[in-house]
N, C-alpha and C positions, 0 to 999 in steps of 0.2 A: 504493500500500500504506500510505499515511500513516494512513488511518483505522483500520488494524489494529495500529499500532505499540504501543499499550498492551498488547495481547495478547502480541506478540513479546517485549516487555521485561518482562512479568509485572507491569506496574503497573496493569492494569485492575482496577476495583473488583469484588470477588467477587460482589456482589449486582446488578451491572449486567446489562443484557440482552446486552451484548457478551460478557461473560464466559461466557455459556451456549453460545455458538457453538462448534462443533467442525469442521463442514464447511460451506463457503460457495461458491456460484458466483455470478458477477456479470458485468455488462457495464458499463464506465464510460468516460466521456469523458476523454481524455488530451491534453494539449498539451505538446509538447517544443520549446521555443523559447528557453530560457534556463537558466542554471545548469549543473549537471554533465551532464545528458542534454539536449543542445541540437542539434536537427536543422535549425535555420533556414537556414543557409547551404547545406545539402545539398538542400533542397527545390527542385525544378525541374531540377536538374542530372542527376538520375537518375529512375527510374520507380517507386521504392518507398519514398522517405522522405517524411514528412509532418510538418507542425507540429501538426495535429490528427488524431487517429485514435481508433478505438473499440477498447478493450482487453477481450478476453474472458478471464476468469480463473477458476481454481478454487483453493480455499484449504483447507489443513488446519491446525488449531490444536492441536498435540499429539496428533493422531489418526493418519492414515496418513502414510507417509513415502516414501522413494525407490521402493521396489518397487511400491507401489500407484499412485503418481503416474505413473511411466513406463508402467506397464501400461495404465492408463486412457487416457493420451494416445495410445498406440499403437493401442489398440482403436478409439478414436474416429476417428482419421485413416484407418486402413487398413480397418476393417470397416464403420463407420457411413458415413464420407464416401467410402470405397472409393478412396482415393488409392493409386496403385501403390507397392508397397513398395520397388521398386528405384530409385525417384526420391527416396527419403528418406535423409538422412544425419543422424547424431546426434553431438554433441560432448559432451565431459565435461572437468572440471577436471583439468589435468595436474600440479598441485602447484606449490608455490613454496617452495624451500628457505630463502630469506631470511626467510620468515614462519614457518618450521617446519611448513608444511602439505604433507602428502603427497598424491599423486594420488588422485582419487576413484574407486578401483578398484571400490568397491561399486556405484556407478552404472554403470560400464562393464559389470560382470558382469550387472547387471539387463538391460541392452539385449541382451547376447549370449544370455541365457536366453530372451528374447522372440523370438529368431530373426533379429535384425539381423546381417547379415554383418560379420565383423571388419573388413573393408575399408571399411565404412560407419560405424564407431565410431571417432571421432577425438579425441585429447587436444589441448587448447589451454591456454595460460598464463592468468595472472591477469587480464589486460586483457580477455580474451574470455570467460572462463568462471568469473568470480567476481563476483557481483552486489552492488553497494552503491548505496543510494539517495543518500547524500551522504558527507560527511567522517566522520560518526559515525552510529551506529544499527545496526539489524539488518542482517545481511548473510550471505552464504554461497556455496558453490559452486553452479554451475548447469549444466544440460544443455540444449542447444538442438537443435531439430529443423529441418533445412534441406531445402528442396525444389529439385530440379533441373527447371527448366522445359523443358529440351531432351529429356532422357531418351534413348530409343532404344538402351538397353542399354549406354551408355557409363559409365565410372567418372569421376565428377566430384569426387572427394574433394579433388583439388588446388585446386579453385575455392572450397571452403568457407572462409568468413571472409576472402575476398580481394577483396571489393567487386564481385564479378561480378553483373550484373543478371540473369543466368540461374540462379544458385544463391543463393537468398535464405532467410534465417531466417524461419520462420513461427511458431514456438512456443518460449518460454523457460520452463523449469521451474527455479525457484530453491528451493534447500533451505536454509532459514533455520536456521543452526546457531550463529552467532556474533553478537556485538555489538561494533562498532568503537568503542573508547573515545576520549576527547578526546586522550589521549596517543598514540594510534595503534595501541595493542595490541588484540588480539582476545580477547574473553572468550566462552566458550560460553554459549549461552542455556539457561535452565532446562529448556525443552522444545524439541523439534525441530518445525519448521513447514514448510509447503509454500506457495509463492506462485508461481503460473504465470500467464503472460501471452501471449496470442495475438492479433496484430493482425487485426481483422476484414477490413480492406482486403486484406491479403496472402492471407488464407484464401479470400476471395471470388475473388481472382485465380486461385488454384489450382482452385477448384471450378467456375469458369466457363471454365476452360481458356484463360486469357489469359496473355500474356507480361508485362503491365504492369498495375499497380493502376489506372492511368488509363484502361485499356480496359474496365473493369468498369462495371456499371450504377450504381455508386456515384458515378462521375465523368462518364460519357459525356453524361448530360443537361446537366451544367454546362458541359462543353466545347462542346456544341452551342449552348448559350445564349450563350457567349462569342463563337463564330463569327458568330452572327446580329447581335451588337451591335458588331462591330468590322470593320475593313477588311482584316484579315490573312487569308492562305490558311487552309484548313481544317487542323485538327490532324492530324499524321501520326505522332506518336510518336517523332520523331527525337531523338537525344541527341548530345552532343559536337560534333565537327567537322562531322558530317552535318547538324546543325541550323543552317543558315546564317541569320545574323541573330538567333539565339536566339528565334525565333518559337515553336517548340514548348516551349521552356523557359518562355516567358511564359505560354502556355496552362496549364502545370502549376502555375506559381506562383500565378496568379490563381485557378484552381479550388481549389487547396489552401487558400489564404489566406482566401478568402471563406467557406469552411466554418468555419475557425477563428474568424473575426470573428463569424459568426452565433452560434456556440456560446458564445463568451466574453461577448459583449454580453448574451445572454439570461441568463447566469449572473451578471450584475452587474459585469463587468469591462469598463471603457471605456478607449479610448485616452487615455493621460495622460503624466505626466512622471516617474514613479518606479515601481520594482518591476514587477509584472505589467502595470500600465497602460502603462508605457514600452515593454515588449516588444510589447504589442498595437499600440501606436502605430507601431512600426517595421514590424510585419507589414502594417498597413494601408498605410503609405506605400510599402512595397516593392511591394505589389500595385498601387497607383495608378500608380506609376512604370512598371511593366511594361505596364499598360493604355495609358497615355499615350504612352510613348516607343517601345515595341516593337510593340504591337498597333494603334497609331494609332486607339485608340477614343475616342469623344467622352466628355466628363465624364458621370458618372452610370452608366457601365457596371457598376461594381462593385455598386452598390446594386440595379441591375436584376436581378442574379443571385440575390438573396436568395429570391424566391419559388421558384426552381428548387431551391435548397438545402433549403428547407422541405419541398418535395415529396419529396425524397430521404430526409431525416432526420426529418421531422415525425411519422411514425407511431411511431418509437422514442422521440422526444423531443418530446412534444406542446407543451412550453413554447415551442418555436420558433414554432409556429403562432400562439400567443397574442401574441407579441412581434414579429411580422413588420414592422409599420410602424415601431416604435421602432428596430429594427435598421437599416432603410433610412435613417431620418432621421439616425442617428448616423454612419453610413458616409458619407452625402452631405455632412453638415456638415464632417466631418474631411477628406474628399476636396477639398472646395472650399477649405478653409484651406490644404491642402498645395499644391494647384495654384496658388493665389495666391502661396504662398511660392516655388514653382518659378519663376513669372514674375518675381517680385521678385528672386529669386536670379540669374536670367539677366541681368536689367537691371544688377544690381550687378557681375556678372562683366564685362559689356560695358564699363561705365564704368571699372572698375579696369584692364582691359586697355588702354583708350585712354590712360590716364594713366601707364602703365608705360613705363619706358625700354626700348629694344631689348635683346634678349638677356638679359633678367632673368627670374627665376622669379616665379610668381604669389605674392603675399604670403600667408604662412601665417595671419596674423591675420584677413584677410578670409575665407579659407576656413573658419577656425574659427568665425567669427561666423555664416557661412552654415550651417555644420554644426550648431552648438550652438543658435543662436537660431531659425533657420528650419527646422531639421530637414532640411536639404538633403543628400541622400546623397553620400558622399564619392566613390563610383565615378562618379556623374554629374558631379561637379565635374571629375574627371580626364578624363572623356570630352569634356566641353565645351571644356576647355583644350587637349586633344589636337587637336580639330578646328581650333583657332586656332594650332596649332603651338607652344604654350608648355606649360610643366610647372609643377606645384606645388612649392614649397619643402618637400619631404617631411620633411626633417630638422627644420626649425623647427616644422612641423605636429605631428610626433610628439612634440616637446618639449612643445607645448601640451597634447596628449593626456595625456602623463605627468603634467604639473603638475595637470591637472584631476582625474586619477585620485587623485593624492596628496591634493589638497584635499578630495575627496569622502571618501577613506578616513579623513582626520583631521579632517574638518569637523564642523559641528554636526548633530545629529540632528533629525529632523522635530519641529517644535513648538518648537525652541530658536532663539535668535538666529542669524541667518545673514546672508549677503551678497546675498540675492535682491532686496532693496530698493535696492541700490546698483548692480546690474548691469543697466543699461538694455538692453531688447531692441531688435531691429532696427526693429520697428514704431514703438516709442515714440521712438526716435531720429529716424526719418523725420518723425513728427508735430511734434517740436520744431523741426526744420529747416524744415519747411513753414510752421510758424507764426512763423518769423523770430525764434525765441527765441535770443538771442545766446549764444555760448559763454561759459563762466565765465572771468573774469579772475582767475587764481590767482597773479599776480605778487606780491601782498602776502605770500605765504608766505616770500619772501626778505627781507622788511622787518624786520631785526633788527640790533642792534649790541652791541658789547661795552662794558658800563658801566665806571664808574670802579673798582669793586671786583672786577672780573673776572666779574661776572654778566651774562648775556645779557638784553637788554631787547627785548621784542617790541612792535611798533607795533600799536595797536588797529585793528580792521577793522569797518566798518559795511557792511551789505549788504541787498539786497532779495530776498525769496523770489519766484522766477520760476515754479516749478512743483513739484508734489509727485508722488512715484512710489510706488505700492504695488500689490502683486499683479500685476505686469507690465502696469500701465496708469498713465497720467498722470491726476493729479487736481488740482483747484484748491483742495481743502480736505480735511483729514484730521482726524478726531475725536480726542478725548483718549484716551490709553491705547494708541493704535495706533502700530506701528512703520512708518516710511516713509523714503523717500529724499527729501532736500531739495535742490533745484537753486537756486543763488544766482547773482546777477549777478557777484559777486566773492567771494573767500575768501582767508583767510590759512592755511587748513588744507592740509597736505600730503597728497595722495592717494597711495595705495599704488602705487608704480611704481619701476622701476629697482632692484628688490630691497630697497627700504626700506619698512618698515611705515608705515601711514598714521598721521596724528596722531589724537589723541583730545582731548576737551575738552567745551565746551558753548557754547550760544548763548542769548541772552536777547532778548526782544522789547523794542524801545525803549519806555521808560515803564513796564516791568514788571521791575524789577531783581531781584525776589525769585522769579521763575519761570524756572527753568533747564531748557533742553532739552538733555539729554546727547547728545553726538556720539560714537558708538561706533566708527565706521569711516568711511573716506572712499575713494571710488573715482572714477577718471577714465574717462569713457565718451564717446567721440566729441566730445571738447572740453568736455563738461559735467562739472563736479565734483559728485558726488552724495554728500551727507552722510547717513549712516544715523542717524536720530534717533528717539527714543521721544517722541511728542507728549504732554506732561503736560497740555496744554490744546489746544483746537482751533487748528490751524495753517492759515493761508490764503496763497495766492499774493497778493503785494503787501505782506505784512507786512515791516516794517523790523526788522532784527535786528542785534545786535552779537555778534561772535565772539571766543571766548577759548580759545586753544590751551592744552593741558596742557603747561606750559613745562618741567617736569622730564622728562616723557617725550620731548618734542621735543629737548631738549638731549642726552639720553642717546642718541637716534637719530643726532643730528648728530655726537656724539663717535665713535660706532661706525662711522659712514659715512666720516668723515675717516680713521679708523684703518684702514678697509678699503683706502683708497687707499694709505696708508703701507705696509700689508702687501703689496699688489700690487706696489708698487715694490721692496720688500725681497726678495720671492721672485724677481723677475726679476734683481735684482742678485746674489743668492746662487746661484740655480739656473741662470741663463743667460737670454738674451733670448728663447729659444724657448719659455719658460714663458708660456702664455697662459691668461687667465681663462676658465673654463667656466661660471661662475655664482656668485651671491652672494646673501646674505639678511641684512639689517640689522634688528635689533630693538633695543628699549631695553635689553635684558638682555645681548645678545651679538651677535657677528657670525660669519657662516659664509662660507667662501670656497672655491670649487672651481677646480682648475687642472690643466693638463697636466703630467705628470711622467714621466720615463723609468724611474723606480724608486722605492723607498721613500725618504722623506726621512730622513736620518741625524740622530742627536743633535746632532752638530756643526753641521749645516746649520740645524736649528731654533734653536740658540743664536745662530748668525750672523744669521738673519732677525730675531730679537728684538732683537739689538744694533743692526742697521741702523735699525729702527723707533725704538729708544731714542735714537739719535743725532739723528734728525729731530725727535723730541719735544723733546730738550734744546735744539736750535737755535731752537725756538719760531718757526718760519717762518710768514710770512703766507700765508693761503689766498686765492688770487686767483680770482675767478669773473666770467665775462662771456659774453654771448650773441654768437655770430658766425655768419656764413653757413656752412652745412654744407660747401659745396664748399671754402671756405677752410680750415675746421677740419681737413679730411681731409689737407691738405698738411703738417700739422705732423709733423716727424720724431719718431719714437718715441712717437707718440700711442697711448695705451691705449684700446681700445674693444672691447666685446663685439660679437658678430655679431648685431645686432638693428637694427630700424628706429629712426632718430632723427628728431626734429622739425627743421625748418629755419625760422629759425635754431636752432642747437644751443648748449647751454651747455657751456663748457669750465671745468674746475676744475684749477688749477695751483698746486702747492705751492712757495712761495718765489720763483717767477719770474712777473712780471706777464704776463697773457695776451697783451698787445700784443708782448711780447718773443718769446714762443714762436711767434708768427705771422710774425715777420720771416723773409724768405726766407734760406735757407742757414744759418740758425742751428741750433746743436746744443744750445741751452739746455734743450729739452724732454728730451734724452737723459740729462741729469744730475739730473732730478727727476721727480716724479709729475705727469703731465699726462693728464687723461682727459676724455672726453665723459661728462657726468653731469648729470641733472636733479635730483639729490638735494639735501638741505639739509646744510650743512657748518659746522664751526667756522670762526672767522676767524683763529685762531692754532693751530699744531700743538701748542703747549705745553699747551693745555687737555685734550689726551688723557691727560696725566699718566703713563700707563703702559700697556703692552699685554702680555698673557701668552697664548700659544697653549696651550690646555688640552686639545686633541684633534687628532690627525692620523691619517688612515687612508685607504687606497685604496678608492674606491667600486667601480671596475672597473679592469682593467689599463690603466694610462696616465693615470688621473684620480684625483687625491687631493683630500681635503676637510680643511680645517683649521677649527677653531672657536676663537675667541679672545674674551677679555674685556678691558675697559679700566678705567682709573681705579681707584676703590676696590676693585672686584671683582678686578682684576689684582693689587693689593697683597695682598688676602686669599688669592688663589691662591698667591702666592709665600710668604706666611707659612705656609700649610698645607703647602706643599711642604717648607719648611725644618723644620717640626715633624715631618713623616713621615721626613725624612732623619735627624733626630736619633734617632728611634725605631729606624730601621734600623741606625744606628751603634751604639746600645745593644745590640741583639741580636747584632751582629757581635762586639762585645767579649766578651759572655757566651759566645758560641760558641767563642771562642779560649781560654777558661778550661778547665782540666782538669775535666771532668764525668764522674763515675764512676757516677752513678745513672741507670738506664734511664728511670724515670718523669720525672726532671728533664729529661733530653734529649728525651723525647717531648713534654713540655709546651713546651719551647723550639721544637720542630718545629711544634707546633700554633700557637704564637705567630707563627712565620714565615708559616704558611699564612693566618692571619687578616690579618696585615699586608699580604700579597700582594693579598688581596681589596680592602682599603681603598685601597691605592695604585692599583689598577686602576680604581676608580670615583671617586676624588677629583677635584675641580676644582682641579688643580694644573698647573704648567708641564709640557707634554708631554715636553720634553727631559729634565726631572728625573724624570718618571715612568719613562721608558725606562731611565735610569741605575739607578734604584732597583730596577726589575724585574729587571735583569741581576744586581744584587747579591743580591736575594732568591732568585732562582733558584739561584745558587751556594750560598747559605746553606742552602736546602732540600736540595740534594744533599749538602752537608757533614753536615747533621743526620741524614739517612737513612743515610749511611755510618757515622756515629758510633754510631747505634742498632744497626745490624747488627753492628758490631765489639764493642760492649758485650754484645749478646746472645750472640755467639759466645764471648766470654770467659766469660760466666756459664755457658754450656752446657759448655764444656771443663772448667770447675771441677766442675760437677755430675757430669759423666761420669767424671772421675777418681775421685771419691768412690764412685760406684756400681761402677766396675770393681774398686776395692779391696775393696768390700764383698762383691761376688758373683764373686770371682776365677774366670774361665773357666767359669762355669755356663751351661748351654744356654738357660736362660730367666731373664729378669730382670723381675720385677713389683714395683713399688714406687711410693711417692709422693715427689714432690720439689717444692720451692717454685719457681714460675716465674711471671713477670709476664704472660706471654702464651703463646698456643699456638705462636707462632713460635719462642720460646725452647725450649719443651718438645720440639718437633720437632727442633730442633738438637741437644738432648741425646740424643734417640733415634738420630739420624744419627751422632753422635760415637761412641756405644756400639757401634753395628753396624759402623762403619768400623774401630774398634780391636779389636773382637772379632767377626770375620765369622761365627763359628758360633753366635752368640747371638741369640735372638729376644727382643724387648723390648716391654713394655707399661708406660707410665708414666702416673700420675694426678697432678693438681695441683689441690687444693682452693683456691677463690678466696674472697675476702672477701664477695663477692656471694652466696655459697651455691652457685654453679656449680662443676662439677668438669671441668677440662680433661683430655682423654685423647689420647695419641698412642702408636702401636704400629708395629712393623715386624718382619716374619718374616725369619729369617736367610737368607742367600743359599743356604746348603747345603740347608735345608728346602724352599726354593722350587724348587731343581733336582730334589730327590727327588719333590716333588709333580707337577712337569711330567712326569717319567718315568713316574709311576704313574697319572697322570690324575686324581689326587685334588685336592681344594681345600686350600689352606694351612690349618693348624690355628687361626690367629688371624685 
């Protein structure tokens, strides 16, 4: 319906051809394999879901509505197609109180008038009978027509919308009445429209008296062609447990998916790496896998089915006939690439399993590489591992999936700088290794010292360009202006890992001091450090370069990484040894630390954590670092290590205690300080951290908290801001304690408290202080509200006394009084009626703005008389 959205929304140009349409009928190609309406995983499991199907529709744009739409649908099905009436059931929208939507009784009544038995007219909730294309846009209630394939006079109402293959929806009539806004609310459309859709495949199943879409002549020629091209038994239409070996499911998957591939490729959508192209790539690979793994078919089966698909669909879509060879070529090309990936993936799995220690899980990083780089299906990885009696480290794999989703959600858009040139693919890694290209020596990243004046000095690094990487392929040369990955024999740049951001900086070619190649990010892939560079001039393998790290950014990262270790130690010291790290991220600006916790961290605990860190900073302990065998490192008592793979040998970072001391057997030295496995870059003395302030603490999920902290000058600024806000809160507290008799003055003070509350909530200040101030501000807000109510009540009592004296015991009081708000005016009315129960009151209060406030109340006696007489109250 996307093509008609401008009509539904009223945005269509009045002089356009589209605007002249009132009634339309059409047949269109539809693919449901991604987004909100996604049938991909259901395809093959049952006999009526498809990724591609043909949708028959009739439309009304402000012309006919429910009466005519239902009547025409019923007439077509029962009189033209002569479908037995007793096999048809209709559903309608049963309403949704949370949205303020009542049941669509108008639609129900239309069906009843058409002669549909009440037992065949069924209400269903929002998820079944309210149609929406997406999160926003035209939408409305719908009515669906379902067909019972069994019949025989039975009542199948209980099977409607229950996923039964015997009772299936064949036609959906949508009544476009609303537009879903970005905020989630529904607004009525200027005109009512009708959008109906009936799947041709399901209709043909009914008209040909079949039980399954795959038994119709839309699919049987394709299923026959599949049988001729594979070694599997003939298709029998089995589902579920009856389908031993999933052979029948494979037939359905391949038959459905090859139709989708033919139609999409003809329409210019090819298997790719994003959006619709990525969805089609998954469809193709799913089909290839079922061909190869289940049907035991030789390569090329999928493409061999294209002529049969063209025979079935070519008359309706002649463009298929014109593009038959192109479709076959694209399918064959992608199938060959995937089968090669499958073989390579099997080889990688075999090698990894051979190198694994007994009783360990399959590494998540390897599975992720296979899944992401080779497009290796996850369920196939699980199956192959199951055959070998081992399992995947699912928790770690899911973590990688989550990180990838977050990266994509917050990552660069198409056409913007990204990390594609630093993430080597599996094929390129294999080529580098086969070509004997040595791994990058990145030990120079640790070559720095503390100078005489407290400044860090970094040793220069000279390197040779070994290879260039661009657009997922290796190159010996990259032209000027192109972004690429540069692989060097050695580097002093820190690659993003261990939660620490990568270095930035630049490189120059020896002899060309004035030509800078900016290094924007650095990534470690299979032992190769890849520097993302924009080539300002042609860059070639063999070039000699000198590397310059952005020292300010590096030192800031070093500061925050060392501070992270201090924070980890302090949290365990304050919250207990059971406090375990769950993740961290270090940037030049701040540090983030996730950890296990049994409950919310209190103000006192936050203060204690900061104090422990301050003490360690004040001691100005030396930071000791050394590489040791992993087996030896794991023996260290109290060693802090996150649950991840570490290199061997591994780097140990110890604060205040030399590494050789913590490695000594039976020593508890590591229990008294911070000792961690870490590949990051660190300060050489803890005193360089200067200060640390936790500026945020919250629970991510139950049992896991996240803190964000800043160091050095930023920490000092956070404390100064906190002190400034504390002074402002103290000022408001003092003014609140003064005797204020003016309602406007107290209201302004209440507003000031509200504004200060917002500032405190969002300020980069110590979290313990934020929590303290928030408690004070909450109490001040309550005090201000109570004071305003008290002042209003006093003002109301005073005004009521004056009016009672003026209208002594009169049955009706109508007057004007000064009042700062409607709340005060209502209080005056209530006071009068409480003190003079027989009086009805109407008060007006002119405002400076020109408005007039009005409040009234009928006397209790008059209300009783009106109830007895059945008349309405006089006011």
